[in-house]
Structure formats: C-alpha cells, structure tokens
N, CA and C atoms as a LAMMPS dump frame, in Angstrom:
ITEM: TIMESTEP
0
ITEM: NUMBER OF ATOMS
408
ITEM: BOX BOUNDS ff ff ff
-5.0000000000000000e+02 5.0000000000000000e+02
-5.0000000000000000e+02 5.0000000000000000e+02
-5.0000000000000000e+02 5.0000000000000000e+02
ITEM: ATOMS id mol type element x y z
1 1 1 N 42.301 227.213 262.744
2 1 2 C 41.644 228.183 263.582
3 1 3 C 42.618 228.68 264.642
4 2 1 N 42.605 229.978 264.884
5 2 2 C 43.496 230.584 265.873
6 2 3 C 43.069 230.199 267.292
7 3 1 N 44.031 230.228 268.182
8 3 2 C 43.748 229.936 269.587
9 3 3 C 42.857 231.041 270.17
10 4 1 N 41.798 230.681 270.88
11 4 2 C 40.902 231.706 271.425
12 4 3 C 41.47 232.389 272.671
13 5 1 N 40.989 233.598 272.912
14 5 2 C 41.323 234.349 274.114
15 5 3 C 40.075 235.096 274.58
16 6 1 N 40.055 235.52 275.82
17 6 2 C 38.892 236.181 276.403
18 6 3 C 38.813 237.634 275.972
19 7 1 N 37.624 238.051 275.536
20 7 2 C 37.369 239.442 275.16
21 7 3 C 36.213 239.963 276
22 8 1 N 36.419 241.149 276.552
23 8 2 C 35.359 241.844 277.281
24 8 3 C 35.147 243.191 276.612
25 9 1 N 33.898 243.462 276.198
26 9 2 C 33.52 244.746 275.616
27 9 3 C 32.586 245.437 276.606
28 10 1 N 33.039 246.554 277.149
29 10 2 C 32.294 247.254 278.189
30 10 3 C 32.03 248.702 277.799
31 11 1 N 30.86 249.211 278.178
32 11 2 C 30.54 250.629 278.067
33 11 3 C 30.233 251.12 279.478
34 12 1 N 30.078 252.419 279.674
35 12 2 C 29.732 252.894 281.022
36 12 3 C 28.415 252.311 281.54
37 13 1 N 27.519 251.94 280.631
38 13 2 C 26.199 251.444 281.015
39 13 3 C 26.124 249.949 281.251
40 14 1 N 26.916 249.179 280.476
41 14 2 C 26.73 247.725 280.556
42 14 3 C 27.881 246.959 279.923
43 15 1 N 27.843 245.669 280.164
44 15 2 C 28.761 244.752 279.507
45 15 3 C 28.085 244.316 278.203
46 16 1 N 28.755 244.532 277.077
47 16 2 C 28.197 244.216 275.761
48 16 3 C 28.515 242.783 275.357
49 17 1 N 29.721 242.332 275.694
50 17 2 C 30.172 241.011 275.257
51 17 3 C 31.26 240.518 276.192
52 18 1 N 31.17 239.264 276.596
53 18 2 C 32.226 238.622 277.397
54 18 3 C 32.268 237.157 277.006
55 19 1 N 33.245 236.821 276.162
56 19 2 C 33.394 235.436 275.716
57 19 3 C 34.719 235.313 274.972
58 20 1 N 35.022 234.118 274.547
59 20 2 C 36.267 233.86 273.821
60 20 3 C 36.117 234.242 272.345
61 21 1 N 37.206 234.758 271.791
62 21 2 C 37.285 235.116 270.375
63 21 3 C 38.615 234.632 269.818
64 22 1 N 38.711 234.575 268.487
65 22 2 C 39.975 234.204 267.852
66 22 3 C 40.813 235.416 267.46
67 23 1 N 40.16 236.571 267.266
68 23 2 C 40.881 237.771 266.854
69 23 3 C 40.071 239.006 267.225
70 24 1 N 40.779 240.11 267.384
71 24 2 C 40.175 241.406 267.681
72 24 3 C 40.899 242.452 266.855
73 25 1 N 40.151 243.351 266.226
74 25 2 C 40.731 244.478 265.494
75 25 3 C 40.044 245.731 266.017
76 26 1 N 40.852 246.697 266.487
77 26 2 C 40.309 247.931 267.048
78 26 3 C 40.907 249.143 266.338
79 27 1 N 40.128 250.248 266.262
80 27 2 C 40.65 251.469 265.649
81 27 3 C 41.397 252.322 266.67
82 28 1 N 42.708 252.215 266.679
83 28 2 C 43.527 253.009 267.584
84 28 3 C 43.844 254.371 266.994
85 29 1 N 44.307 255.261 267.826
86 29 2 C 44.626 256.615 267.354
87 29 3 C 45.788 256.612 266.361
88 30 1 N 46.588 255.553 266.345
89 30 2 C 47.716 255.448 265.414
90 30 3 C 47.427 254.471 264.276
91 31 1 N 46.171 254.004 264.162
92 31 2 C 45.794 253.059 263.12
93 31 3 C 45.144 251.829 263.716
94 32 1 N 44.719 250.932 262.856
95 32 2 C 44.069 249.712 263.327
96 32 3 C 45.076 248.789 263.998
97 33 1 N 44.619 248.144 265.061
98 33 2 C 45.45 247.212 265.808
99 33 3 C 44.782 245.846 265.815
100 34 1 N 45.523 244.827 265.434
101 34 2 C 45.008 243.469 265.446
102 34 3 C 45.585 242.699 266.618
103 35 1 N 44.743 241.89 267.239
104 35 2 C 45.152 241.129 268.417
105 35 3 C 44.793 239.666 268.226
106 36 1 N 45.755 238.792 268.506
107 36 2 C 45.546 237.345 268.548
108 36 3 C 45.978 236.868 269.932
109 37 1 N 45.653 235.638 270.259
110 37 2 C 46.061 235.064 271.547
111 37 3 C 47.574 235.191 271.701
112 38 1 N 48.021 235.509 272.899
113 38 2 C 49.443 235.624 273.17
114 38 3 C 50.065 236.948 272.758
115 39 1 N 49.243 237.902 272.347
116 39 2 C 49.756 239.204 271.924
117 39 3 C 50.487 239.892 273.073
118 40 1 N 51.443 240.73 272.732
119 40 2 C 52.152 241.538 273.713
120 40 3 C 51.156 242.435 274.445
121 41 1 N 51.38 242.628 275.727
122 41 2 C 50.519 243.491 276.533
123 41 3 C 50.642 244.933 276.064
124 42 1 N 49.519 245.633 276.039
125 42 2 C 49.531 247.069 275.749
126 42 3 C 48.213 247.694 276.161
127 43 1 N 48.221 249.015 276.258
128 43 2 C 47.019 249.826 276.476
129 43 3 C 47.06 250.913 275.423
130 44 1 N 45.911 251.18 274.8
131 44 2 C 45.85 252.22 273.777
132 44 3 C 44.515 252.937 273.831
133 45 1 N 44.52 254.168 273.355
134 45 2 C 43.256 254.876 273.211
135 45 3 C 42.632 254.48 271.875
136 46 1 N 41.316 254.577 271.801
137 46 2 C 40.57 254.205 270.602
138 46 3 C 39.848 255.422 270.052
139 47 1 N 39.639 255.421 268.751
140 47 2 C 38.956 256.507 268.065
141 47 3 C 37.7 255.958 267.401
142 48 1 N 36.789 256.84 266.961
143 48 2 C 35.607 256.335 266.261
144 48 3 C 36.012 255.484 265.059
145 49 1 N 35.37 254.359 264.936
146 49 2 C 35.677 253.445 263.845
147 49 3 C 34.92 252.146 263.998
148 50 1 N 35.414 251.138 263.315
149 50 2 C 34.777 249.822 263.33
150 50 3 C 35.619 248.866 264.164
151 51 1 N 35.045 248.38 265.251
152 51 2 C 35.664 247.339 266.053
153 51 3 C 35.196 246.014 265.467
154 52 1 N 36.132 245.09 265.269
155 52 2 C 35.767 243.774 264.731
156 52 3 C 36.353 242.694 265.619
157 53 1 N 35.602 241.607 265.754
158 53 2 C 36.145 240.437 266.423
159 53 3 C 35.658 239.197 265.696
160 54 1 N 36.471 238.149 265.764
161 54 2 C 36.156 236.894 265.084
162 54 3 C 35.848 235.855 266.153
163 55 1 N 34.677 235.269 266.034
164 55 2 C 34.24 234.224 266.955
165 55 3 C 33.682 233.082 266.138
166 56 1 N 34.205 231.884 266.369
167 56 2 C 33.765 230.684 265.642
168 56 3 C 33.833 230.915 264.129
169 57 1 N 34.877 231.613 263.689
170 57 2 C 35.079 231.847 262.269
171 57 3 C 34.224 232.944 261.656
172 58 1 N 33.341 233.557 262.44
173 58 2 C 32.459 234.618 261.949
174 58 3 C 32.927 235.974 262.467
175 59 1 N 32.985 236.964 261.576
176 59 2 C 33.398 238.308 261.973
177 59 3 C 32.185 239.128 262.384
178 60 1 N 32.255 239.687 263.58
179 60 2 C 31.228 240.587 264.101
180 60 3 C 31.782 242.002 264.051
181 61 1 N 30.942 242.964 263.677
182 61 2 C 31.367 244.359 263.58
183 61 3 C 30.524 245.222 264.509
184 62 1 N 31.154 246.254 265.052
185 62 2 C 30.46 247.202 265.913
186 62 3 C 31.04 248.595 265.69
187 63 1 N 30.169 249.605 265.744
188 63 2 C 30.629 250.988 265.708
189 63 3 C 31.093 251.353 267.112
190 64 1 N 32.308 251.86 267.213
191 64 2 C 32.829 252.309 268.502
192 64 3 C 33.086 253.799 268.396
193 65 1 N 32.725 254.526 269.447
194 65 2 C 32.866 255.981 269.397
195 65 3 C 34.158 256.466 270.039
196 66 1 N 34.919 255.565 270.611
197 66 2 C 36.169 255.914 271.267
198 66 3 C 36.262 255.18 272.588
199 67 1 N 37.393 255.311 273.232
200 67 2 C 37.597 254.652 274.518
201 67 3 C 39.026 254.173 274.648
202 68 1 N 39.187 253.03 275.328
203 68 2 C 40.503 252.454 275.567
204 68 3 C 40.445 250.944 275.402
205 69 1 N 41.571 250.353 275.032
206 69 2 C 41.692 248.9 274.96
207 69 3 C 42.929 248.497 275.749
208 70 1 N 42.778 247.415 276.492
209 70 2 C 43.9 246.84 277.211
210 70 3 C 44.034 245.388 276.783
211 71 1 N 45.225 245.014 276.345
212 71 2 C 45.534 243.628 276.011
213 71 3 C 46.464 243.128 277.104
214 72 1 N 46.133 241.988 277.661
215 72 2 C 46.888 241.442 278.776
216 72 3 C 47.031 239.941 278.57
217 73 1 N 47.772 239.31 279.428
218 73 2 C 47.968 237.871 279.341
219 73 3 C 46.616 237.163 279.399
220 74 1 N 46.252 236.484 278.344
221 74 2 C 45.005 235.71 278.326
222 74 3 C 43.787 236.432 277.831
223 75 1 N 43.894 237.727 277.469
224 75 2 C 42.682 238.38 276.995
225 75 3 C 42.834 239.839 276.656
226 76 1 N 41.678 240.459 276.421
227 76 2 C 41.624 241.878 276.09
228 76 3 C 40.327 242.451 276.637
229 77 1 N 40.404 243.712 277.067
230 77 2 C 39.228 244.434 277.525
231 77 3 C 39.153 245.743 276.76
232 78 1 N 37.968 246.03 276.227
233 78 2 C 37.714 247.301 275.558
234 78 3 C 36.742 248.08 276.431
235 79 1 N 37.154 249.272 276.853
236 79 2 C 36.309 250.186 277.612
237 79 3 C 35.896 251.279 276.634
238 80 1 N 34.68 251.173 276.116
239 80 2 C 34.229 252.051 275.041
240 80 3 C 33.249 253.1 275.541
241 81 1 N 33.304 254.274 274.925
242 81 2 C 32.299 255.298 275.216
243 81 3 C 30.928 254.779 274.803
244 82 1 N 30.867 254.163 273.621
245 82 2 C 29.649 253.488 273.16
246 82 3 C 30.023 252.455 272.109
247 83 1 N 29.208 251.418 272.011
248 83 2 C 29.352 250.355 271.018
249 83 3 C 27.974 250.051 270.453
250 84 1 N 27.883 249.952 269.122
251 84 2 C 26.606 249.656 268.483
252 84 3 C 26.814 248.656 267.358
253 85 1 N 25.974 247.635 267.329
254 85 2 C 25.965 246.721 266.19
255 85 3 C 25.268 247.431 265.036
256 86 1 N 25.562 247.054 263.784
257 86 2 C 24.955 247.747 262.647
258 86 3 C 23.425 247.857 262.746
259 87 1 N 22.748 246.824 263.201
260 87 2 C 21.29 246.849 263.299
261 87 3 C 20.755 247.719 264.414
262 88 1 N 21.617 248.149 265.332
263 88 2 C 21.207 248.991 266.455
264 88 3 C 21.36 250.479 266.159
265 89 1 N 21.984 250.819 265.052
266 89 2 C 22.279 252.214 264.731
267 89 3 C 21.015 252.926 264.253
268 90 1 N 20.742 254.065 264.855
269 90 2 C 19.625 254.916 264.446
270 90 3 C 20.129 255.788 263.294
271 91 1 N 19.872 255.335 262.079
272 91 2 C 20.407 255.998 260.883
273 91 3 C 19.898 257.423 260.757
274 92 1 N 18.616 257.642 260.991
275 92 2 C 18.063 258.996 260.86
276 92 3 C 18.695 259.956 261.864
277 93 1 N 18.919 259.48 263.082
278 93 2 C 19.572 260.311 264.097
279 93 3 C 20.991 260.654 263.67
280 94 1 N 21.712 259.681 263.14
281 94 2 C 23.084 259.919 262.683
282 94 3 C 23.107 260.915 261.529
283 95 1 N 22.148 260.804 260.617
284 95 2 C 22.068 261.755 259.493
285 95 3 C 21.793 263.169 259.996
286 96 1 N 20.851 263.289 260.945
287 96 2 C 20.541 264.607 261.516
288 96 3 C 21.768 265.2 262.204
289 97 1 N 22.462 264.372 262.972
290 97 2 C 23.649 264.843 263.677
291 97 3 C 24.7 265.33 262.693
292 98 1 N 24.918 264.564 261.641
293 98 2 C 25.915 264.953 260.628
294 98 3 C 25.54 266.286 259.991
295 99 1 N 24.269 266.451 259.678
296 99 2 C 23.809 267.695 259.053
297 99 3 C 23.951 268.881 260.011
298 100 1 N 23.568 268.693 261.274
299 100 2 C 23.687 269.765 262.267
300 100 3 C 25.137 270.198 262.447
301 101 1 N 26.019 269.231 262.511
302 101 2 C 27.437 269.545 262.703
303 101 3 C 28.001 270.268 261.483
304 102 1 N 27.629 269.808 260.296
305 102 2 C 28.108 270.466 259.077
306 102 3 C 27.67 271.93 259.047
307 103 1 N 26.439 272.19 259.465
308 103 2 C 25.953 273.572 259.509
309 103 3 C 26.738 274.391 260.532
310 104 1 N 26.984 273.81 261.693
311 104 2 C 27.722 274.523 262.732
312 104 3 C 29.164 274.8 262.296
313 105 1 N 29.773 273.826 261.619
314 105 2 C 31.156 274.008 261.181
315 105 3 C 31.291 274.963 260
316 106 1 N 30.193 275.313 259.366
317 106 2 C 30.238 276.288 258.279
318 106 3 C 30.725 277.638 258.806
319 107 1 N 30.544 277.879 260.093
320 107 2 C 31.001 279.114 260.735
321 107 3 C 32.229 278.853 261.604
322 108 1 N 33.078 277.966 261.159
323 108 2 C 34.254 277.519 261.913
324 108 3 C 35.099 278.686 262.433
325 109 1 N 35.284 279.721 261.634
326 109 2 C 36.143 280.842 262.023
327 109 3 C 35.605 281.58 263.244
328 110 1 N 34.318 281.498 263.484
329 110 2 C 33.703 282.2 264.615
330 110 3 C 33.661 281.349 265.883
331 111 1 N 34.065 280.088 265.774
332 111 2 C 33.959 279.17 266.908
333 111 3 C 35.253 279.082 267.698
334 112 1 N 35.105 278.802 268.959
335 112 2 C 36.23 278.532 269.844
336 112 3 C 36.904 277.235 269.391
337 113 1 N 38.23 277.144 269.432
338 113 2 C 38.911 275.914 268.991
339 113 3 C 38.425 274.656 269.716
340 114 1 N 38.094 274.768 270.984
341 114 2 C 37.58 273.604 271.722
342 114 3 C 36.228 273.168 271.162
343 115 1 N 35.403 274.124 270.767
344 115 2 C 34.097 273.799 270.182
345 115 3 C 34.273 273.145 268.817
346 116 1 N 35.249 273.603 268.05
347 116 2 C 35.526 272.991 266.746
348 116 3 C 35.937 271.53 266.939
349 117 1 N 36.809 271.266 267.908
350 117 2 C 37.226 269.881 268.176
351 117 3 C 36.05 269.013 268.607
352 118 1 N 35.17 269.564 269.453
353 118 2 C 33.991 268.817 269.894
354 118 3 C 33.086 268.495 268.713
355 119 1 N 32.872 269.469 267.844
356 119 2 C 32.019 269.254 266.668
357 119 3 C 32.65 268.257 265.696
358 120 1 N 33.963 268.353 265.502
359 120 2 C 34.64 267.405 264.613
360 120 3 C 34.545 265.98 265.152
361 121 1 N 34.626 265.813 266.467
362 121 2 C 34.487 264.484 267.074
363 121 3 C 33.058 263.968 266.884
364 122 1 N 32.092 264.85 267.048
365 122 2 C 30.684 264.46 266.835
366 122 3 C 30.451 264.06 265.376
367 123 1 N 31.06 264.799 264.45
368 123 2 C 30.941 264.472 263.035
369 123 3 C 31.558 263.106 262.742
370 124 1 N 32.713 262.833 263.318
371 124 2 C 33.376 261.535 263.114
372 124 3 C 32.493 260.396 263.619
373 125 1 N 31.84 260.586 264.758
374 125 2 C 30.959 259.541 265.295
375 125 3 C 29.766 259.31 264.376
376 126 1 N 29.154 260.391 263.882
377 126 2 C 28.001 260.264 262.994
378 126 3 C 28.393 259.575 261.686
379 127 1 N 29.506 259.991 261.1
380 127 2 C 29.959 259.38 259.852
381 127 3 C 30.303 257.905 260.05
382 128 1 N 30.891 257.57 261.186
383 128 2 C 31.219 256.175 261.48
384 128 3 C 29.954 255.331 261.58
385 129 1 N 28.952 255.84 262.27
386 129 2 C 27.683 255.108 262.388
387 129 3 C 27.067 254.876 261.019
388 130 1 N 27.036 255.913 260.194
389 130 2 C 26.445 255.796 258.852
390 130 3 C 27.222 254.803 257.998
391 131 1 N 28.531 254.839 258.099
392 131 2 C 29.354 253.907 257.326
393 131 3 C 29.075 252.465 257.73
394 132 1 N 29.033 252.224 259.034
395 132 2 C 28.811 250.856 259.513
396 132 3 C 27.406 250.375 259.187
397 133 1 N 26.446 251.29 259.16
398 133 2 C 25.07 250.935 258.832
399 133 3 C 24.851 250.819 257.317
400 134 1 N 25.916 251.062 256.538
401 134 2 C 25.82 250.946 255.079
402 134 3 C 25.129 252.119 254.424
403 135 1 N 25.154 253.287 255.079
404 135 2 C 24.459 254.468 254.575
405 135 3 C 25.411 255.509 254.025
406 136 1 N 26.681 255.17 253.904
407 136 2 C 27.636 256.17 253.425
408 136 3 C 28.649 255.525 252.531
C-alpha cells in the first residue's frame, strides 16, 4: 500500500472531502496527472473530466467541471468549480443541457467566438457527467 497523504477537495460552496488518500488522479489541461505521497510541488488548471482518488485500496470517482489543483509537501488541494459523485449526477438535466447546446452550436457560424467557447465548455461538462453516470 502506498504512503498516504492529505487530500482536500473544495468547491466554492463547501468542502467535499478532507482526509488521507494513497493516490490522486486529476484531469489537467495537458492530460491526466497522477499524484502519490512525496510528489513534486506543482499547481495546474483542471478541465472537465473524472477525478479519482484511492482511499483504503478503494477508488472513488467524481465528475469535475474544472478548477485548479495544488500539490504541496504533505498533500494536495483541489479547488473545483463543481464536484459530483456518480450517484449525485442529475442525468436528465445533463441530457437536456447536451441537447440544448447541440442545437445552439448548429448555428455556430452565426455565434460570437466567446459564445462558441462557452457552449463548448458547457457541452464538455454535460458529456462528462453523462459518461461518469454511465449514460454515454
């Protein structure tokens, strides 16, 4: 078993998790990043994807919509826009969001580039939720 380290998972609303883990895997903008105890310090931005951590040999998964991760001596902190466990995901809402965005993006040429980026980010979040909930 790997040496444990402290993990804090925070959103703007609340603390989701604060305890020791053996490993952390986060979706960074340059790919997935794995963290074990004693990892080199770093800060990175996060993208929509699956955040995973291992505690007592069991892997826990959460949908993350983006944010930042900081790895430091003795631990890691994830500051997420949102975090959801698979059972907390509102599948119907995610499906509706995906459909609405797809319809809006059908007229991509008429949209402002900033609006296209916003819609693409919303689509990524919806698809991530559906994937983690086993609906895609």
